[in-house]
N, CA, C and O atoms as a DFTB+ gen file, in Angstrom:
220 C
 N C O
     1  1     -15.055     -12.342      -1.610
     2  2     -13.547     -11.844      -1.611
     3  2     -12.416     -12.837      -1.107
     4  3     -12.448     -13.515      -0.080
     5  1     -11.867     -12.802      -1.625
     6  2     -10.372     -14.084      -0.885
     7  2      -8.899     -12.651      -1.276
     8  3      -8.814     -11.785      -2.146
     9  1      -8.032     -13.042      -0.171
    10  2      -7.196     -12.659      -0.676
    11  2      -6.036     -12.743      -1.753
    12  3      -5.687     -13.771      -2.335
    13  1      -5.531     -11.541      -1.905
    14  2      -5.117     -11.576      -3.818
    15  2      -4.444     -11.180      -3.465
    16  3      -4.324     -10.319      -2.593
    17  1      -3.374     -12.058      -4.446
    18  2      -1.601     -11.802      -4.072
    19  2      -1.401     -10.493      -5.833
    20  3      -1.603     -10.530      -7.047
    21  1      -0.719      -9.222      -4.396
    22  2      -0.185      -7.855      -5.662
    23  2       1.286      -7.652      -6.329
    24  3       1.864      -8.738      -6.375
    25  1       1.694      -7.092      -6.607
    26  2       2.292      -7.424      -6.707
    27  2       3.339      -6.001      -6.692
    28  3       2.990      -5.046      -7.385
    29  1       4.095      -5.948      -6.213
    30  2       4.923      -4.129      -5.860
    31  2       5.417      -2.723      -7.216
    32  3       5.411      -3.018      -8.411
    33  1       5.569      -2.152      -7.024
    34  2       6.236      -1.428      -8.679
    35  2       7.274      -0.509      -7.634
    36  3       7.504       0.693      -7.766
    37  1       7.641      -1.104      -6.928
    38  2       9.157      -0.354      -6.061
    39  2       9.797      -1.186      -5.889
    40  3      10.971      -0.818      -5.876
    41  1       9.639      -2.552      -5.679
    42  2      10.750      -3.759      -5.226
    43  2      10.357      -5.081      -6.561
    44  3      11.038      -5.782      -7.310
    45  1       9.288      -4.940      -6.368
    46  2       8.646      -5.839      -7.611
    47  2       8.537      -7.396      -6.381
    48  3       8.536      -8.450      -7.016
    49  1       8.478      -7.527      -5.285
    50  2       8.106      -8.140      -4.387
    51  2       6.504      -8.513      -4.190
    52  3       5.789      -7.699      -3.605
    53  1       5.917      -9.831      -4.715
    54  2       4.938      -9.887      -4.220
    55  2       4.809     -10.298      -2.630
    56  3       5.343     -10.944      -1.728
    57  1       3.489      -9.274      -3.024
    58  2       2.545      -9.301      -1.370
    59  2       1.180      -9.807      -1.023
    60  3       0.555      -9.699      -2.079
    61  1       0.481     -10.238      -0.229
    62  2      -1.213      -9.976      -0.073
    63  2      -1.796      -9.520       0.008
    64  3      -2.158     -10.221       0.953
    65  1      -2.649      -8.669      -0.040
    66  2      -3.796      -7.684       0.091
    67  2      -4.779      -8.507       0.740
    68  3      -5.649      -8.742      -0.099
    69  1      -5.082      -9.109       1.940
    70  2      -5.675      -9.381       2.666
    71  2      -7.596      -8.955       2.214
    72  3      -7.951      -7.881       1.729
    73  1      -8.295      -9.833       2.466
    74  2      -9.999     -10.001       2.393
    75  2     -10.120      -7.873       3.507
    76  3     -10.325      -6.817       2.907
    77  1      -9.882      -8.018       5.258
    78  2     -10.096      -7.080       5.607
    79  2      -9.569      -6.676       5.689
    80  3      -9.279      -6.380       6.848
    81  1      -8.356      -5.867       4.035
    82  2      -7.318      -4.899       3.813
    83  2      -8.611      -4.786       2.359
    84  3      -8.511      -3.792       1.639
    85  1      -9.160      -5.291       2.201
    86  2      -9.754      -4.703       0.915
    87  2     -11.087      -4.470       1.382
    88  3     -11.689      -4.029       0.403
    89  1     -11.857      -4.532       2.348
    90  2     -13.329      -4.626       3.147
    91  2     -12.460      -2.574       3.523
    92  3     -13.054      -1.496       3.508
    93  1     -11.471      -2.766       3.705
    94  2     -11.127      -1.411       4.230
    95  2     -10.842      -0.313       3.309
    96  3     -10.881       0.866       3.659
    97  1     -10.640      -0.591       2.476
    98  2      -9.976       0.402       1.132
    99  2     -12.040       0.630       0.846
   100  3     -12.562       1.730       0.663
   101  1     -12.718      -0.551       0.885
   102  2     -14.170      -0.188      -0.652
   103  2     -14.737       0.745       0.921
   104  3     -15.430       1.621       0.402
   105  1     -14.789       0.944       2.116
   106  2     -15.363       0.649       3.073
   107  2     -14.559       3.161       2.805
   108  3     -15.131       4.089       2.232
   109  1     -13.251       3.137       3.527
   110  2     -12.403       4.651       3.049
   111  2     -13.353       5.354       1.764
   112  3     -13.815       6.492       1.848
   113  1     -13.655       3.948      -0.094
   114  2     -14.286       4.359      -1.052
   115  2     -12.948       4.746      -1.969
   116  3     -13.183       5.503      -2.910
   117  1     -11.471       4.278      -1.782
   118  2     -10.571       4.347      -2.221
   119  2     -10.548       3.339      -3.276
   120  3     -10.415       2.204      -2.820
   121  1     -10.647       3.411      -4.699
   122  2     -10.531       2.677      -6.087
   123  2      -9.848       1.675      -5.774
   124  3     -10.125       0.707      -5.066
   125  1      -8.777       1.995      -6.431
   126  2      -7.275       1.733      -6.242
   127  2      -6.788       0.278      -6.073
   128  3      -7.780      -0.436      -5.924
   129  1      -6.026      -0.199      -6.051
   130  2      -5.926      -1.483      -5.463
   131  2      -4.126      -0.576      -4.262
   132  3      -3.906       0.503      -3.712
   133  1      -3.539      -1.592      -4.416
   134  2      -2.617      -1.233      -3.500
   135  2      -1.009      -0.955      -4.420
   136  3      -0.293      -1.542      -3.610
   137  1      -0.004      -0.462      -5.541
   138  2       0.978      -0.316      -5.520
   139  2       2.088      -1.280      -5.332
   140  3       2.612      -2.097      -6.089
   141  1       2.420      -0.734      -3.323
   142  2       3.945      -0.599      -2.535
   143  2       3.130      -2.075      -1.831
   144  3       1.908      -2.213      -1.896
   145  1       3.799      -2.819      -1.353
   146  2       3.961      -3.923      -1.083
   147  2       4.217      -3.212       0.746
   148  3       4.299      -1.991       0.618
   149  1       4.378      -3.684       2.559
   150  2       3.919      -3.030       2.746
   151  2       5.427      -2.020       3.254
   152  3       5.425      -0.790       3.210
   153  1       6.306      -2.632       3.593
   154  2       7.472      -2.018       3.417
   155  2       8.632      -1.082       2.490
   156  3       9.815      -0.762       2.607
   157  1       7.529      -0.868       1.522
   158  2       8.127       0.120       0.171
   159  2       6.744       1.158       0.869
   160  3       6.463       2.355       0.931
   161  1       6.564       0.755       1.004
   162  2       4.279       1.775       1.425
   163  2       4.935       2.870       3.082
   164  3       4.586       4.019       3.355
   165  1       5.919       1.978       3.880
   166  2       6.462       2.678       4.838
   167  2       6.864       3.720       4.747
   168  3       6.387       4.767       5.184
   169  1       8.533       3.398       3.700
   170  2       9.270       3.733       3.287
   171  2       9.024       5.207       2.717
   172  3       9.542       6.298       2.953
   173  1       8.085       4.798       1.929
   174  2       7.734       6.217       0.622
   175  2       7.453       7.033       1.728
   176  3       7.966       8.109       2.037
   177  1       6.340       6.214       2.431
   178  2       5.896       7.769       3.632
   179  2       6.562       8.121       3.791
   180  3       6.857       9.079       3.076
   181  1       7.615       7.668       5.035
   182  2       8.636       7.947       5.476
   183  2       9.393       9.730       5.511
   184  3       9.528      10.727       6.220
   185  1       9.861       8.842       3.473
   186  2      10.617       9.570       3.220
   187  2       9.454      10.989       2.808
   188  3      10.011      11.992       2.363
   189  1       7.867      11.038       2.966
   190  2       7.077      11.883       2.763
   191  2       7.493      12.765       3.622
   192  3       7.964      13.790       3.131
   193  1       7.451      12.647       5.202
   194  2       6.676      12.905       5.911
   195  2       8.583      13.942       6.420
   196  3       8.592      15.151       6.649
   197  1       9.864      13.069       6.465
   198  2      10.958      13.831       6.169
   199  2      11.300      14.588       5.186
   200  3      12.243      15.366       5.329
   201  1      10.693      14.519       4.154
   202  2      10.500      16.016       3.425
   203  2       9.817      16.677       3.774
   204  3      10.431      17.744       3.771
   205  1       8.435      16.931       4.277
   206  2       6.989      17.444       4.689
   207  2       8.899      18.404       5.974
   208  3       9.506      19.432       5.675
   209  1       9.099      17.719       6.878
   210  2       9.725      18.285       7.737
   211  2      10.632      19.167       7.898
   212  3      10.756      19.889       8.887
   213  1      11.468      19.148       6.708
   214  2      12.207      20.117       6.677
   215  2      11.736      21.264       5.527
   216  3      12.148      22.351       5.121
   217  1      11.167      20.797       5.389
   218  2      10.420      23.522       4.952
   219  2      10.550      24.057       6.494
   220  3      10.305      25.233       6.762
């Protein structure tokens, strides 16, 4: 397994999906590669957490 360069679906930035991350995804049973770069993933998670907190 080698590092993969992926493109973020939100901002279009290219990011590296490392061998370690790939192994983690496989271990957890995730079948799809990440769609967002780490910054956009963090922003999306914060947005979800803020929405859930307001309920």
